[in-house]
C-alpha positions as CSV (number, residue, x, y, z in Angstrom):
1,M,-59.7,101.6,69.9
2,Q,-63.2,103.1,69.4
3,T,-66.6,102.0,70.6
4,I,-70.3,102.1,69.6
5,Q,-73.3,101.7,71.8
6,I,-75.2,98.4,71.1
7,D,-78.2,98.6,73.4
8,N,-80.2,100.8,75.7
9,N,-78.0,100.0,78.7
10,N,-75.0,101.8,77.3
11,S,-73.3,98.6,76.4
12,K,-70.3,99.1,74.1
13,L,-68.8,97.2,71.1
14,A,-65.1,97.9,70.7
15,Y,-63.6,98.1,67.3
16,T,-60.8,99.4,65.1
17,N,-61.1,100.9,61.6
18,H,-57.9,101.3,59.6
19,G,-57.0,102.2,56.0
20,S,-59.1,102.9,53.0
21,G,-60.3,100.9,50.0
22,D,-62.5,97.8,49.7
23,P,-63.6,97.0,53.3
24,I,-62.8,93.7,55.1
25,L,-64.4,92.8,58.4
26,F,-62.4,90.3,60.5
27,I,-64.3,88.4,63.2
28,H,-62.3,86.6,65.9
29,G,-62.8,83.2,67.5
30,I,-64.4,82.1,70.7
31,Y,-63.0,83.6,74.0
32,A,-60.5,85.6,71.8
33,S,-60.4,89.2,70.7
34,Q,-59.5,91.4,67.7
35,R,-55.9,91.2,68.9
36,Q,-55.6,87.9,67.0
37,W,-55.7,89.8,63.7
38,T,-52.5,91.9,64.1
39,Q,-50.7,90.3,61.2
40,Q,-53.7,90.7,58.9
41,I,-54.1,94.4,59.9
42,N,-50.5,95.1,59.1
43,H,-50.7,93.3,55.8
44,F,-54.0,94.6,54.4
45,V,-54.2,98.2,55.7
46,P,-52.0,99.6,52.8
47,N,-54.6,98.5,50.2
48,Y,-57.9,97.9,52.1
49,R,-60.1,99.3,54.8
50,V,-59.7,96.9,57.7
51,I,-62.3,96.6,60.4
52,T,-61.9,94.4,63.5
53,C,-63.9,94.2,66.6
54,D,-64.4,92.5,69.9
55,L,-67.7,90.6,69.9
56,R,-70.1,91.2,72.8
57,G,-68.7,89.6,76.0
58,H,-65.2,89.5,74.6
59,G,-62.1,91.6,74.8
60,Q,-62.9,95.3,75.5
61,S,-66.6,95.0,74.5
62,S,-69.3,95.0,77.2
63,V,-70.5,91.9,79.0
64,T,-74.2,91.9,79.0
65,K,-76.9,89.9,80.8
66,D,-78.7,89.0,77.6
67,R,-78.9,85.4,76.4
68,Y,-76.2,85.4,73.7
69,S,-76.8,83.9,70.3
70,V,-74.9,83.9,67.0
71,K,-77.7,86.0,65.6
72,M,-77.3,88.6,68.3
73,F,-73.6,88.9,67.5
74,A,-74.4,89.3,63.9
75,T,-76.9,92.0,64.7
76,D,-74.2,93.8,66.7
77,L,-72.0,93.8,63.6
78,I,-74.7,95.1,61.4
79,A,-75.0,98.0,63.8
80,L,-71.2,98.5,63.5
81,L,-71.4,98.6,59.7
82,D,-74.3,101.1,59.8
83,H,-72.3,103.2,62.2
84,L,-69.3,103.2,59.7
85,Q,-71.7,103.8,56.8
86,L,-70.6,100.6,55.0
87,E,-73.1,99.2,52.7
88,R,-71.2,96.0,51.8
89,V,-68.1,94.3,53.1
90,T,-66.1,91.2,52.7
91,C,-66.3,89.3,55.9
92,C,-63.7,86.9,57.3
93,G,-64.5,84.8,60.3
94,H,-62.3,82.4,62.2
95,S,-63.7,79.4,64.0
96,F,-66.6,80.7,66.2
97,G,-66.3,84.0,64.2
98,G,-67.1,81.9,61.1
99,L,-70.4,81.0,62.6
100,V,-71.2,84.8,63.0
101,A,-70.0,85.4,59.4
102,Q,-72.3,82.7,58.1
103,E,-75.2,84.2,60.0
104,L,-74.4,87.6,58.4
105,A,-74.3,86.1,54.9
106,L,-77.6,84.3,55.5
107,T,-79.6,87.0,57.2
108,H,-78.1,90.1,55.6
109,P,-77.0,88.9,52.2
110,D,-77.1,92.4,50.8
111,R,-74.4,93.5,53.2
112,I,-71.9,90.8,52.4
113,R,-69.9,91.1,49.2
114,G,-67.7,88.0,49.9
115,L,-67.4,85.5,52.7
116,I,-64.2,84.0,54.1
117,L,-64.6,81.1,56.5
118,A,-61.4,80.0,58.2
119,E,-61.3,76.8,60.2
120,T,-65.0,76.9,61.0
121,L,-67.9,74.6,61.0
122,Y,-71.6,74.8,60.3
123,G,-72.3,73.8,63.9
124,V,-70.9,71.8,66.7
125,T,-74.0,69.9,67.7
126,S,-75.4,69.1,64.2
127,T,-75.4,65.3,64.7
128,P,-75.7,63.2,67.9
129,W,-72.1,62.2,67.7
130,E,-70.9,65.8,67.4
131,A,-73.2,66.9,70.2
132,I,-71.7,64.3,72.6
133,T,-68.2,65.3,71.5
134,S,-68.9,69.0,72.0
135,Y,-70.4,68.6,75.4
136,S,-67.6,66.3,76.5
137,L,-64.9,68.8,75.4
138,N,-66.6,72.0,76.6
139,M,-68.5,71.0,79.7
140,W,-67.6,67.6,81.2
141,L,-63.8,67.7,80.7
142,P,-63.4,71.2,82.4
143,Q,-65.2,69.7,85.4
144,I,-62.9,66.7,85.5
145,F,-59.6,68.5,85.1
146,G,-60.6,71.9,86.5
147,I,-61.3,74.8,84.1
148,K,-57.9,76.4,84.5
149,N,-56.0,73.2,83.8
150,Y,-58.3,72.4,80.9
151,A,-57.8,75.9,79.5
152,G,-54.0,75.5,79.7
153,M,-54.2,72.2,77.9
154,M,-56.3,73.7,75.1
155,A,-53.9,76.6,74.8
156,Q,-50.9,74.3,74.4
157,F,-52.8,72.2,71.8
158,F,-54.0,75.1,69.6
159,G,-50.8,77.1,70.0
160,L,-48.7,74.1,68.9
161,Y,-47.4,75.5,65.6
162,T,-46.9,79.2,66.6
163,P,-44.2,80.5,69.0
164,G,-46.0,82.4,71.7
165,G,-49.4,81.1,70.5
166,A,-50.2,79.2,73.6
167,A,-49.4,82.2,75.8
168,Y,-51.7,84.4,73.8
169,I,-54.5,82.0,73.9
170,M,-54.2,81.5,77.6
171,D,-54.1,85.2,78.2
172,E,-57.3,85.7,76.2
173,V,-59.1,82.7,77.8
174,A,-58.0,83.8,81.3
175,R,-60.2,86.9,81.0
176,H,-63.2,84.5,81.0
177,L,-62.2,82.3,83.9
178,D,-63.3,84.7,86.5
179,D,-66.7,85.3,84.9
180,V,-68.1,81.8,84.5
181,D,-71.6,83.1,83.6
182,N,-70.3,85.1,80.6
183,Q,-68.1,82.2,79.5
184,Q,-71.1,79.9,79.7
185,N,-73.3,82.4,77.8
186,I,-70.8,82.5,75.0
187,L,-70.4,78.7,74.9
188,N,-74.2,78.2,74.8
189,A,-74.4,80.5,71.7
190,S,-71.9,78.3,69.9
191,L,-73.6,75.1,70.9
192,S,-77.0,76.3,69.7
193,F,-75.9,77.3,66.2
194,D,-76.5,75.1,63.2
195,S,-76.5,76.3,59.6
196,R,-76.2,73.0,57.9
197,W,-79.5,73.0,56.2
198,R,-79.3,76.7,55.3
199,L,-75.9,76.6,53.6
200,H,-77.4,76.4,50.1
201,N,-78.8,79.9,50.8
202,I,-75.4,81.5,51.0
203,S,-75.2,83.3,47.6
204,C,-72.0,85.3,47.8
205,P,-68.6,84.1,46.7
206,T,-67.1,82.1,49.5
207,L,-63.6,81.1,50.4
208,L,-63.3,78.1,52.8
209,M,-59.9,77.7,54.4
210,I,-58.6,74.9,56.6
211,G,-55.1,74.2,58.0
212,Q,-53.0,71.3,56.8
213,Y,-52.9,69.8,60.4
214,P,-56.3,68.8,61.7
215,H,-56.6,70.2,65.2
216,I,-60.4,69.8,65.1
217,L,-61.4,66.8,62.9
218,P,-65.0,67.9,62.3
219,V,-63.7,71.1,60.6
220,Y,-62.4,68.9,57.8
221,W,-65.5,67.0,56.9
222,H,-67.7,70.1,57.6
223,N,-65.7,72.1,55.1
224,W,-65.9,69.5,52.4
225,E,-69.7,69.5,52.9
226,M,-69.8,73.3,52.9
227,Y,-67.8,73.2,49.7
228,W,-70.5,71.0,48.2
229,R,-73.5,73.0,49.6
230,I,-72.3,76.6,49.0
231,R,-72.7,77.1,45.3
232,R,-70.0,79.8,44.8
233,S,-67.3,78.4,47.1
234,R,-63.7,77.4,46.8
235,L,-61.6,75.4,49.3
236,K,-58.0,76.3,50.3
237,V,-55.7,74.1,52.4
238,V,-53.1,76.3,54.2
239,S,-49.9,74.4,54.4
240,G,-47.9,74.2,57.6
241,A,-50.9,75.4,59.7
242,G,-53.3,74.1,62.2
243,H,-56.5,75.7,63.6
244,M,-54.7,79.0,64.2
245,L,-53.8,79.2,60.5
246,F,-53.7,83.0,60.4
247,W,-50.7,82.8,62.8
248,D,-49.2,79.5,61.7
249,N,-48.7,80.6,58.1
250,P,-49.8,84.2,57.8
251,S,-48.2,84.8,54.4
252,A,-50.2,81.9,52.8
253,F,-53.4,82.9,54.7
254,N,-53.1,86.6,53.6
255,Q,-52.2,85.6,50.0
256,A,-55.3,83.4,49.7
257,I,-57.5,86.4,50.9
258,T,-55.8,88.8,48.5
259,E,-56.4,86.4,45.6
260,F,-60.0,85.9,46.6
261,M,-60.6,89.7,47.0
262,A,-59.1,90.3,43.5
263,D,-61.6,87.9,42.0
264,L,-64.7,89.4,43.6
265,P,-67.2,91.2,41.3
266,A,-67.1,95.0,41.6
267,N,-69.4,96.5,44.3
């Protein structure tokens, strides 16, 4: 594990950098860490340069007092690419990481060769109904059930199709239960993001991936709309998988990325 400094307060971004060849940057989901990409690192390192990181406030990266935003997370990743002297990468973001990946493609299109969005959305408060649902799930229900009980229920739900998945999710989320301010800061960043009316500006080839089993219903209709709005996109349904599709069916997930990478124009 290596780190780079991301601000003037000596805050650090933790990352790993493996292999050689065409670079792929993997961005983890909310309250998770780069540990989620173990099966992708093992698969892609023989043929690609694989970069993973812990977003600010996650994993082994620093918690900062700044008001987080998806744009801030994207800016941190541009600093990482500059540090690694990478002009262009293919970027794969899962769930919340897909929001960051979209922001990278929208604000730094010259740095993104290809975009892979796995079980992500264009926002979680884009319509009044979605806003009510998001606030219910993320703010009101934790108060009703207690945050630890609620986290345990969500871990069981999202880890349904992978042995050991619930335990991993709970282990990651547990890191945030003792730092409510940081957890809320991350949540607010996700709630404030909406790329719906900017999607047509994504110009790079894009692979949209959803699991066969709909853990999060809005992911389904968002991805069909994203498929329509992003001009150079393709949509892949990963069989036997839910929201954690990179674990639930890693062979199909990795194969879809391999085929997408093979079709990308040369750098």
